[in-house]
C-alpha positions in Angstrom: -11.3 -20.9 15.1 -12.5 -18.1 12.8 -13.8 -17.2 9.3 -10.2 -16.2 7.1 -11.8 -12.9 5.9 -12.4 -12.5 10.0 -8.7 -12.7 10.7 -6.4 -9.4 10.7 -2.7 -9.8 11.5 -1.9 -6.1 13.6 1.2 -5.1 11.8 4.1 -2.7 12.9 3.4 0.8 11.8 6.5 2.6 12.0 8.0 3.9 10.0 7.7 1.2 7.2 3.6 0.9 7.3 3.2 4.5 7.1 5.7 4.7 4.3 3.5 1.9 2.1 0.0 3.5 3.3 1.6 7.8 2.1 2.8 5.3 -1.1 -0.2 3.8 -2.0 -3.0 7.5 -1.1 -0.7 9.2 -3.7 -0.6 6.4 -6.0 -4.5 5.5 -7.3 -4.0 3.2 -9.1 -2.1 1.0 -5.8 -6.2 0.9 -4.5 -7.1 -0.1 -7.4 -4.9 -3.1 -7.9 -5.8 -4.7 -4.0 -9.5 -3.9 -3.9 -10.8 -6.5 -1.6 -10.1 -7.6 2.2 -7.4 -10.0 1.3 -6.0 -8.6 -1.4 -5.5 -6.1 1.3 -3.5 -8.1 3.8 -1.8 -9.6 1.6 -0.1 -6.5 0.0 0.4 -4.7 3.3 2.3 -8.0 4.6 3.7 -8.3 1.5 4.5 -4.7 1.4 5.9 -3.8 4.7 8.6 -7.0 4.5 9.7 -5.9 1.0 10.6 -2.4 1.6 12.0 -3.2 4.9 14.3 -5.4 2.4 15.1 -2.7 0.3 15.8 -0.4 2.9 18.1 -2.1 4.5 20.2 -2.9 1.4 19.7 0.8 0.7 21.0 1.5 4.5 24.2 -0.6 4.0 24.9 0.6 0.2 25.0 4.9 1.5 26.1 6.4 3.4 23.6 8.0 6.3 25.0 10.9 8.4 24.6 10.4 12.1 21.5 9.8 14.2 21.0 13.6 15.7 17.9 13.3 16.9 16.1 15.8 13.7 16.0 12.9 11.5 15.7 8.8 11.4 17.8 7.1 8.7 14.6 6.0 6.8 13.9 9.9 6.1 17.2 10.6 5.1 17.7 7.6 3.0 13.9 8.7 1.2 14.8 12.7 1.0 17.3 10.6 -2.1 14.3 10.7 -5.0 16.2 8.0 -6.6 15.3 5.8 -3.1 12.0 7.0 -2.9 11.6 5.7 -6.2 12.9 2.4 -5.9 10.7 2.3 -3.2 7.9 3.3 -4.9 8.2 0.7 -7.8 8.5 -2.1 -5.2 5.2 -1.3 -3.6 3.4 -1.0 -6.7 5.6 -4.1 -7.9 3.8 -5.6 -5.1 0.5 -4.2 -6.1 0.5 -5.9 -9.6 1.3 -9.2 -7.8 -1.0 -9.3 -5.6 -3.5 -8.0 -8.7 -2.4 -11.3 -10.9 -2.4 -13.7 -8.4 -5.1 -15.6 -9.4 -5.9 -16.8 -5.6 -8.0 -13.5 -5.1 -10.1 -14.3 -8.6 -13.1 -14.2 -6.8 -12.5 -11.8 -4.8 -15.2 -8.6 -3.9 -14.1 -4.8 -4.1 -14.3 -3.3 -1.0 -16.0 -0.5 -2.5 -19.0 -0.3 -4.0 -18.9 -0.9 -8.0 -19.3 1.5 -11.0 -23.0 0.4 -11.3 -23.4 1.6 -8.0 -21.5 4.8 -8.4 -23.7 5.4 -11.8 -27.2 4.8 -9.7 -25.8 6.9 -7.0 -24.9 10.1 -9.6 -28.5 9.6 -10.7 -29.8 9.8 -7.2 -27.8 12.8 -6.4 -29.2 14.1 -9.5 -32.9 14.0 -8.9 -32.2 15.2 -5.6 -30.5 18.7 -6.6 -32.9 19.3 -9.1 
């Protein structure tokens, strides 16, 4: 059996994965909260589930136009700023919960740490004169 770090479960990307990814790209603080492979996996898993549940609740609670081939019910719901904000808040909440989980305390960040960034900036300054 593979080590836990090597196991990646493929998750459905449309449309929930796209929504979660877009929110993560728009909010750099989320990426900073989930900055290790296991945190990213946990974040995506739970964000997809919780956003799916939230969208289902919004569908039940709100009238959406009949599908005419132009726009899905998800797109229709997300045109409403209140709904977009609720989805964003849910994604952010998942990231904060994952970041606070002591299970992931010893995880290493995916990207370079601040010291590595500083060394690179110094190297780049020397190279460019």
